[in-house]
C-alpha positions in Angstrom: 0.2 -0.3 0.2 3.0 2.5 0.2 2.7 2.9 -3.7 -1.3 3.8 -2.9 0.0 6.5 -0.2 2.5 8.0 -2.4 0.1 8.1 -5.2 -2.6 9.9 -3.3 -0.3 12.3 -1.9 0.4 13.8 -5.2 -2.9 15.9 -4.5 -1.0 17.9 -1.8 1.1 19.3 -4.7 -1.3 22.0 -5.9 -1.0 24.1 -8.8 -0.7 28.4 -8.2 -3.7 30.2 -8.4 -4.7 31.3 -11.7 -6.6 35.2 -12.0 -9.2 34.2 -14.3 -10.6 31.6 -16.9 -8.4 32.7 -20.0 -5.6 32.6 -18.2 -6.2 29.1 -17.3 -7.1 28.2 -20.7 -3.9 29.0 -22.0 -2.0 27.6 -19.3 -3.8 24.2 -20.0 -3.2 24.8 -23.9 0.1 25.2 -23.5 0.4 22.3 -21.3 -1.2 20.1 -23.9 0.9 21.6 -26.6 4.3 20.6 -24.9 2.5 16.9 -24.6 2.0 17.2 -28.7 -1.4 17.0 -28.7 -4.1 19.2 -29.5 -6.1 21.1 -27.1 -9.3 20.2 -26.2 -12.2 22.2 -28.0 -14.8 24.7 -26.3 -18.7 25.6 -27.9 -17.7 28.5 -29.6 -20.8 30.3 -28.6 -23.2 29.4 -25.5 -26.5 28.8 -27.8 -24.3 26.5 -29.7 -24.5 24.0 -26.5 -28.1 24.8 -25.7 -29.3 24.1 -29.5 -26.8 20.8 -29.3 -29.2 19.7 -26.4 -32.3 20.5 -27.4 -31.7 18.6 -30.5 -30.5 15.8 -28.9 -33.5 15.6 -25.9 -35.6 16.2 -29.1 -36.1 13.0 -30.8 -38.3 10.8 -32.8 -39.6 9.7 -29.7 -41.3 13.5 -29.3 -43.1 12.5 -32.5 -44.3 8.9 -32.1 -43.7 7.8 -28.9 -45.3 10.7 -26.8 -48.3 11.0 -28.6 -48.9 7.4 -28.5 -48.2 7.3 -24.7 -50.7 10.5 -24.4 -53.5 8.1 -25.9 -52.7 4.8 -24.1 -52.4 6.6 -20.9 -55.5 9.0 -20.4 -54.8 11.7 -22.7 -54.1 15.0 -20.7 -54.1 12.8 -17.6 -50.3 11.4 -18.9 -49.0 14.4 -18.5 -49.4 14.9 -14.8 -47.0 11.8 -14.1 -44.8 13.0 -17.0 -44.4 16.4 -15.6 -43.6 15.0 -12.2 -41.0 12.2 -13.4 -39.7 14.9 -15.3 -38.9 17.1 -11.8 -38.2 14.3 -9.5 -36.3 12.3 -12.1 -35.3 14.0 -15.4 -34.1 17.3 -14.2 -31.8 16.2 -11.4 -29.8 13.8 -13.3 -29.9 16.1 -16.0 -28.5 18.9 -13.7 -26.3 16.4 -12.2 -24.6 15.2 -15.5 -24.2 18.8 -16.4 -22.6 20.3 -13.8 -20.3 17.1 -13.6 -19.0 17.3 -16.9 -18.5 21.1 -17.5 -16.7 20.8 -13.9 -14.0 18.0 -15.0 -14.3 19.1 -18.7 -14.1 15.1 -19.4 -16.1 13.5 -21.5 -18.0 9.9 -20.1 -14.6 7.7 -19.7 -12.1 10.6 -18.4 -14.9 11.3 -16.0 -14.3 8.1 -14.1 -11.4 9.6 -12.7 -13.7 10.4 -10.0 -14.2 6.8 -9.0 -12.2 4.9 -10.7 -13.8 1.6 -9.6 -17.0 2.6 -11.5 -15.3 3.6 -15.0 -17.0 0.7 -16.5 -20.2 2.8 -16.1 -18.4 4.6 -19.0 -17.9 2.4 -20.8 -21.4 1.3 -20.4 -22.5 4.7 -22.0 -20.3 3.9 -24.6 -22.3 0.7 -25.7 -25.7 2.1 -25.2 -24.7 5.2 -27.5 -22.9 2.7 -30.1 -26.0 0.1 -30.5 -28.1 2.5 -30.1 -26.7 4.8 -33.2 -26.8 1.3 -35.0 -30.7 1.1 -35.3 -31.6 5.1 -34.4 -29.8 5.4 -37.9 -32.2 2.7 -39.5 -35.0 5.0 -38.8 -33.7 7.8 -40.1 -32.9 5.4 -42.9 -36.8 4.8 -43.4 -37.6 8.3 -43.4 -34.8 9.2 -46.4 -36.2 6.7 -48.4 -39.9 8.0 -47.9 -38.3 11.8 -48.5 -37.1 10.6 -51.8 -39.8 8.8 -52.9 -42.5 11.5 -52.2 -40.6 13.6 -55.1 -43.1 12.4 -57.6 -46.2 14.0 -59.2 -48.3 11.4 -56.9 -47.0 9.7 -54.0 -46.7 6.5 -54.2 -48.5 5.0 -50.9 -52.1 6.5 -52.4 -52.7 4.1 -54.8 -53.0 0.4 -55.0 -51.7 0.0 -58.8 -48.2 -0.4 -57.6 -46.2 -3.8 -58.3 -45.7 -4.2 -54.4 -49.8 -4.2 -53.8 -51.8 -7.1 -53.1 -55.4 -8.3 -53.6 -55.8 -7.0 -50.2 -55.2 -3.4 -50.9 -57.9 -0.5 -50.7 -57.5 2.9 -51.5 -58.7 5.2 -48.4 -62.0 6.4 -50.1 -62.9 3.0 -50.4 -63.1 2.3 -47.0 -66.0 4.1 -46.8 -67.4 4.7 -50.1 -67.3 1.1 -51.2 -69.5 -1.5 -49.3 -67.4 -5.1 -50.4 -69.4 -7.0 -47.5 -71.7 -8.4 -49.7 -69.3 -9.0 -52.8 -68.7 -12.2 -53.9 -66.0 -14.0 -56.3 -65.6 -17.5 -57.2 -62.4 -19.4 -58.7 -61.7 -18.2 -62.2 -63.4 -14.5 -61.7 -61.7 -11.5 -61.6 -63.0 -8.8 -59.1 -61.4 -5.6 -59.4 -60.3 -3.4 -56.5 -59.7 0.3 -56.5 -56.6 1.2 -58.6 -57.7 -1.5 -60.7 -55.7 -4.4 -58.9 -57.4 -7.5 -60.1 -57.4 -10.6 -58.0 -58.6 -14.4 -58.8 -60.6 -14.8 -55.4 -63.3 -17.5 -54.2 -65.8 -17.0 -51.6 -67.4 -13.8 -49.6 -65.2 -10.7 -49.6 -64.8 -9.1 -46.0 -64.4 -5.4 -45.8 -62.2 -6.0 -42.9 -60.0 -8.0 -44.8 -58.5 -4.6 -46.8 -55.3 -2.9 -45.7 -54.4 0.4 -46.7 -51.9 1.8 -49.6 -49.8 3.2 -46.9 -49.7 0.1 -44.6 -48.9 -2.0 -48.0 -45.9 0.3 -49.3 -44.7 0.0 -45.6 -44.8 -3.6 -45.5 -43.7 -4.8 -49.5 -41.9 -2.0 -50.6 -39.8 0.5 -47.9 -39.3 -2.8 -45.9 -39.9 -5.8 -48.4 -40.7 -7.5 -44.7 -39.9 -11.3 -44.5 -41.6 -13.9 -42.8 -39.9 -13.8 -39.7 -36.2 -12.8 -37.8 -34.9 -16.3 -39.0 -35.7 -15.3 -42.7 -33.5 -11.8 -43.0 -33.1 -12.4 -47.1 -31.3 -10.2 -48.8 -30.0 -6.6 -48.7 -32.9 -4.1 -49.7 -30.6 -1.7 -51.8 -32.7 1.1 -51.3 -32.8 1.1 -47.9 -28.6 0.4 -48.4 -28.1 3.7 -50.2 -30.4 5.4 -47.9 -28.3 4.4 -44.3 -25.0 5.1 -46.4 -26.5 8.4 -46.9 -27.9 8.8 -43.4 -24.1 8.0 -42.2 -22.6 10.4 -44.9 -24.9 13.2 -43.3 -23.7 12.0 -39.9 -19.7 12.3 -40.8 -20.3 15.8 -42.7 -21.8 17.3 -39.2 -19.4 15.7 -36.6 -16.2 15.1 -38.4 -14.9 18.6 -37.1 -16.3 18.1 -33.4 -18.4 21.0 -31.7 -17.2 23.4 -34.3 -18.9 21.9 -36.8 -21.9 20.6 -34.7 -22.5 24.3 -33.3 -23.2 25.4 -37.0 -25.1 22.5 -38.0 -27.5 22.6 -35.0 -28.9 26.0 -35.7 -30.4 24.8 -38.7 -31.2 20.9 -37.3 -32.7 22.3 -33.8 -34.8 25.6 -35.1 -36.2 24.4 -38.3 -38.2 21.5 -37.0 -40.4 23.8 -35.1 -40.8 25.8 -38.3 -42.0 22.4 -39.9 -44.6 21.5 -37.1 -45.9 24.9 -36.8 -46.6 24.8 -41.0 -48.1 21.0 -40.4 -50.2 22.0 -37.4 -52.0 24.9 -39.6 -52.4 22.5 -42.7 -53.5 19.9 -40.4 -56.0 22.6 -38.6 -57.8 23.5 -41.6 -58.5 19.2 -42.4 -62.0 18.0 -41.6 -62.2 16.3 -38.1 -59.1 17.6 -36.9 -60.6 18.5 -33.8 -62.0 15.3 -33.2 -58.2 13.9 -32.8 -57.3 17.3 -31.0 -59.9 16.5 -28.3 -59.2 12.9 -27.9 -55.5 14.0 -27.3 -56.1 16.8 -24.4 -59.5 15.0 -22.6 -58.1 13.5 -19.2 -59.0 10.2 -18.3 -58.2 10.9 -14.4 -59.2 7.2 -13.5 -56.2 6.2 -15.1 -54.1 7.8 -12.9 -54.6 5.0 -10.2 -52.8 2.6 -12.7 -49.3 2.0 -11.6 -48.4 1.5 -15.7 -48.8 5.2 -16.4 -46.3 6.0 -13.8 -43.7 3.8 -15.1 -44.4 4.8 -18.6 -43.7 8.3 -17.9 -40.8 7.5 -16.2 -39.6 5.6 -19.0 -40.1 8.2 -21.7 -38.6 10.5 -19.5 -35.2 8.5 -19.8 -35.6 8.2 -23.4 -36.6 12.4 -24.3 -34.0 13.8 -21.9 -31.0 11.4 -22.1 -29.3 11.1 -18.8 -27.2 8.2 -18.1 -26.7 8.0 -22.4 -23.4 9.8 -21.7 -24.6 12.3 -24.4 -25.1 15.2 -22.3 -21.8 14.6 -20.3 -20.0 15.0 -23.5 -21.8 18.0 -25.1 -21.4 19.4 -20.8 -17.7 18.7 -21.4 -17.1 21.4 -23.7 -18.7 24.2 -22.3 -16.5 26.8 -20.2 -15.9 26.4 -16.7 -18.0 29.7 -15.9 -21.4 28.6 -17.8 -24.5 28.6 -16.1 -25.5 25.2 -16.1 -28.2 25.2 -13.9 -30.0 27.6 -16.2 -29.4 24.8 -19.0 -30.6 22.1 -17.1 -34.1 24.3 -16.5 -34.3 25.6 -20.1 -33.6 22.6 -22.2 -36.2 20.1 -20.4 -38.9 23.0 -20.3 -38.0 22.8 -24.2 -38.2 19.4 -24.7 -41.3 18.9 -22.7 -43.3 21.3 -24.6 -42.0 20.2 -27.9 -43.2 16.7 -27.3 -47.0 18.4 -26.4 -47.0 20.4 -29.5 -45.9 17.4 -31.5 -49.1 15.7 -30.1 -51.2 18.5 -31.4 -49.8 17.9 -35.3 -49.7 14.1 -35.2 -53.6 13.6 -33.0 -55.0 16.6 -35.6 -54.3 14.5 -38.6 -55.3 11.2 -36.6 -58.8 13.3 -36.3 -58.7 13.6 -40.0 -58.5 10.3 -40.9 -60.8 8.8 -38.3 -63.2 10.8 -39.9 -62.0 10.0 -43.8 -62.5 6.4 -42.8 -65.3 6.6 -40.7 -63.7 5.3 -37.5 -63.1 6.1 -34.1 -60.0 8.1 -33.0 -58.6 5.2 -30.9 -59.1 2.6 -34.1 -56.7 5.0 -36.2 -53.8 5.4 -33.7 -50.9 3.1 -34.0 -47.3 2.9 -32.1 -44.2 3.1 -32.9 -43.0 3.1 -36.8 -46.5 2.7 -37.6 -47.5 6.1 -36.4 -45.2 7.9 -38.6 -44.9 5.7 -41.3 -48.3 4.3 -42.0 -50.9 6.5 -40.5 -49.3 10.0 -41.4 -48.2 9.4 -45.1 -52.1 7.8 -45.5 -53.5 11.3 -44.4 -51.2 13.1 -46.4 -52.2 10.9 -49.5 -55.8 12.4 -48.9 -54.4 16.2 -49.0 -54.2 18.7 -52.0 -50.6 18.9 -52.8 -49.7 15.5 -51.2 -45.8 15.1 -52.3 -45.5 18.8 -50.6 -47.0 18.0 -47.3 -44.8 14.6 -47.6 -41.2 16.2 -48.2 -42.0 18.6 -45.5 -43.1 16.4 -43.0 -40.3 13.6 -43.8 -37.8 16.9 -43.9 -38.8 17.7 -40.3 -38.0 13.9 -38.8 -34.0 14.2 -40.8 -33.8 17.6 -38.7 -35.0 16.1 -35.5 -33.2 12.4 -36.1 -29.8 13.7 -36.8 -29.7 16.0 -33.8 -30.2 12.6 -31.7 -27.6 11.0 -33.6 -24.7 13.9 -32.9 -25.0 13.5 -29.1 -25.0 9.4 -29.2 -21.9 9.4 -31.5 -20.0 12.1 -30.4 -20.5 10.5 -26.9 -18.0 7.8 -28.7 -16.0 9.4 -30.4 -14.7 12.0 -27.7 -14.3 9.4 -25.0 -12.3 7.1 -26.9 -10.1 10.7 -28.3 -10.2 11.7 -24.6 -8.6 8.3 -23.6 -6.1 8.0 -25.7 -5.5 11.7 -26.7 -2.0 11.0 -28.3 -3.1 8.4 -30.6 -6.1 10.1 -31.6 -6.7 13.5 -31.5 -4.3 14.5 -34.3 -6.5 12.1 -36.8 -9.5 13.1 -35.3 -11.3 13.3 -39.1 -9.7 9.7 -40.1 -11.2 8.0 -37.0 -14.5 9.6 -37.1 -14.8 8.6 -40.6 -13.8 4.7 -39.4 -16.5 4.7 -36.5 -19.0 6.1 -39.4 -18.0 3.0 -41.5 -18.0 0.7 -38.5 -21.5 1.8 -37.7 -22.7 1.7 -41.4 -21.5 -2.0 -41.5 -23.2 -2.9 -38.8 -26.4 -1.5 -39.6 -26.4 -3.7 -42.7 -28.4 -6.4 -41.2 -31.0 -4.1 -40.3 -31.8 -3.3 -44.0 -32.3 -6.5 -45.1 -35.8 -7.9 -45.8 -35.9 -9.3 -41.8 -34.3 -6.2 -40.6 -37.7 -5.1 -38.9 -37.7 -7.9 -36.6 -33.9 -7.0 -35.7 -34.7 -3.3 -34.9 -37.6 -4.4 -33.1 -35.1 -6.6 -30.7 -32.7 -3.7 -30.1 -35.6 -1.2 -29.7 -36.8 -3.5 -27.3 -34.1 -4.8 -25.4 -31.6 -1.8 -25.3 -31.6 1.1 -23.2 -34.3 0.1 -20.9 -33.1 -1.5 -17.5 -29.8 -0.4 -18.3 -30.1 3.0 -18.4 -31.7 3.0 -14.7 -29.1 0.8 -13.4 -26.2 3.8 -14.7 -28.2 6.6 -13.5 -28.2 4.6 -10.2 -24.4 3.9 -10.1 -23.8 8.1 -11.3 -25.6 9.1 -8.1 -24.0 6.8 -5.7 -20.7 7.3 -7.0 -21.1 11.6 -6.9 -23.3 11.8 -4.1 -22.1 9.2 -1.9 -18.7 8.1 -2.8 -17.3 11.4 -3.8 -19.6 13.2 -1.4 -22.3 15.8 -1.5 -20.3 18.3 -0.1 -17.4 18.5 -2.5 -19.9 17.9 -5.4 -21.8 21.2 -4.2 -18.5 23.3 -3.7 -17.4 22.3 -7.2 -20.6 23.7 -8.5 -20.2 26.6 -6.4 -17.0 27.4 -8.2 -18.4 27.5 -11.5 -21.9 29.4 -10.6 -20.9 31.4 -7.8 -23.4 29.7 -5.5 -24.4 26.4 -4.2 -27.7 24.4 -5.1 -30.6 24.7 -2.3 -31.9 22.1 -0.1 -34.4 21.1 -3.0 -31.4 19.7 -5.1 -29.8 18.3 -2.3 -32.8 16.2 -1.3 -33.7 15.2 -5.2 -30.1 13.7 -5.3 -29.5 11.9 -2.0 -33.0 10.9 -1.7 -35.9 11.4 -4.2 -34.3 10.6 -7.8 -32.2 7.2 -6.4 -35.6 5.9 -4.8 -37.4 6.6 -8.3 -34.8 4.7 -9.9 -35.1 1.7 -7.8 -38.8 1.8 -8.1 -38.6 1.8 -12.3 -36.2 -0.6 -12.2 -38.6 -2.8 -10.0 -41.2 -1.7 -12.2 -39.5 -2.8 -15.6 -39.2 -5.9 -13.9 -42.2 -6.8 -12.9 -44.0 -5.6 -16.5 -41.4 -6.6 -18.5 -42.9 -8.9 -21.7 -41.7 -10.4 -24.5 -41.3 -7.9 -27.8 -44.2 -7.4 -29.9 -44.3 -7.1 -33.5 -48.0 -7.3 -34.8 -49.1 -11.0 -34.3 -45.5 -12.2 -35.0 -43.9 -14.2 -32.1 -40.2 -14.1 -31.6 -38.2 -17.4 -31.2 -36.4 -18.0 -28.1 -33.0 -17.8 -29.8 -34.1 -13.8 -30.8 -34.9 -13.2 -27.1 -31.7 -14.6 -25.9 -29.8 -12.4 -28.6 -32.1 -9.5 -27.4 -30.9 -9.8 -23.7 -27.5 -10.4 -24.6 -27.9 -7.0 -26.4 -29.5 -5.2 -23.4 -27.1 -6.9 -20.7 -23.4 -5.8 -22.7 -23.5 -2.3 -21.1 -24.1 -3.3 -17.7 -21.7 -6.6 -17.9 -18.5 -4.3 -18.7 -19.2 -2.4 -15.1 -18.0 -5.4 -13.1 -15.7 -6.6 -15.8 -13.8 -3.1 -15.9 -13.8 -3.1 -12.2 -12.5 -6.5 -11.6 -9.6 -5.4 -14.0 -8.8 -1.9 -12.0 -8.6 -3.7 -8.7 -6.1 -6.5 -9.8 -4.2 -3.5 -11.8 -4.0 -1.7 -8.5 -1.1 -4.4 -7.4 -0.5 -4.7 -3.8 -2.8 -4.8 -0.9 -5.7 -6.5 0.0 -8.8 -6.7 -1.7 -10.8 -4.2 0.8 -7.6 -1.8 0.4 -7.8 -2.0 -3.2 -11.6 -1.2 -3.7 -11.0 2.1 -0.7 -7.9 3.4 -2.8 -10.3 2.9 -6.4 -13.1 4.7 -4.7 -10.9 7.6 -4.4 -10.3 10.3 -7.0 -7.1 10.0 -8.7 -4.6 12.9 -8.7 -6.0 13.6 -12.6 -9.5 14.5 -11.3 -10.4 18.0 -10.9 -12.1 21.2 -12.6 -11.3 21.5 -16.1 -9.0 24.7 -15.6 -5.8 25.1 -13.6 -7.3 26.6 -10.9 -8.6 24.8 -7.6 -12.2 24.4 -6.4 -13.5 26.3 -3.5 -13.8 22.8 -1.6 -9.6 22.4 -0.8 -10.5 18.7 -1.8 -10.0 18.2 -5.2 -7.1 20.0 -7.3 -6.1 19.8 -11.0 -3.0 18.1 -11.4 -1.2 18.7 -14.9 1.7 17.1 -16.4 5.4 18.9 -15.3 
């Protein structure tokens, strides 16, 4: 243990005081230059950071997951548990990650100099971000495919006269203008459906047998869906090129780090609101739109007594705000030391919450229109997941005048929403590796980013096969549910119980000039960890096997899903065991205690000392 004592005593060698942030930055940069590595970047402007966080938080889930959860869980009543979970769980975690990352200027791997024993948590964040990047870009791939197909005189999902249509295809007008219930056809006779699609049929033809043109375009053209996960089939070349283009977009936006991302987000984080507003105005003019809006906002208070609604609200907070993914830590690590991260931790969640609500109005107004067009109840039109965006909404667009124009606007809006979230997750991986191996990677950042994009593209190829939708469902079902809660809980334990709440409050005071109040202390130390434990219990109790319409996934695919979902958690004890082994001398408990203390490299991102005397930044001599 003598070696450990010497290493810990290095913290007594404090650096000289620095007058201000600029002088500190110059001091750090000079040391980095002496070591032969490029200095770490900062956001050029504070607005760049805020827009990046907004873009990261507002993703596809704000457009398809949140409206569906409102429909499922009592309409406007769902907002109550959602906002409560946001306050007691989401915002405290958001503030914690912004503060600790800004203080240290470290990405998810380097951050764990605060508690080397739990460095595996940082690796877990990278694993989650990497896996989600694979299948999240598949959604972007579908959107790009639909966008390209929208550039036509008539959107291709509006008719049943295409090569991919089946005998069951029915155009929307026929769903209520045509009456096929009593129609009969016998062997050898042809029956003409709308769009002149002719089929040889036997027996009575039921109206409920029909599929919409948009549904068939999604299944048989966009996906070319196979019979199951064991039948992946060949590559869908249209999706192949769309996936390649999606990764080219990501590379073009992030290859220069925060400098390039900071410029791109001025368009990608703001334009969705313009598109959403235009679509809302257009939808409001459609007959029946008010039916959908009324269904969306009308609260069913009895739903609040159901524990499932609280479980769904908590998970939506995790999926929308993005704590424990690593993206917030990565983006905040590029902040300047004196940035007001407290203000940011209030503004961004508020914008995210309002955007989700606003997106619900856009979606449900068009669902009301579709309900009137098809003579159905609103709840019979609502679909969950991709079906809402790639079937229901396109079907509504097909009934509008100038349908290609509205389709282009809608899918452009989805692209701008999707790439922002992808920025944060992808930058989490690249920045973490570059910070962990600065001498090897920082000088070659662009080739490294290109290599990571290529790797993610190759890993995503199985998801653009004809059985890709089944793999997508497995990815989406198992990745980032219980693992996110475990990672968030370990973050709280490491920062507030091992590192210490007093030191953390001192660190925030050194940045903001004031300490967080008792509300935040209560949230961080008691309420939020308790909420996370309850969420974990709820996930365990309510877990069901993945569902894709009526398809039953085979046991082997479920094992694969559990392996995917467990990797990010499994690396935590593996890395801890490796770190304990590498310490060298001392008993097991002595090694663990040693690894629970901050290393000499832990401290503020500048060469100044925090107001608490415990933490000192050590730089190479």
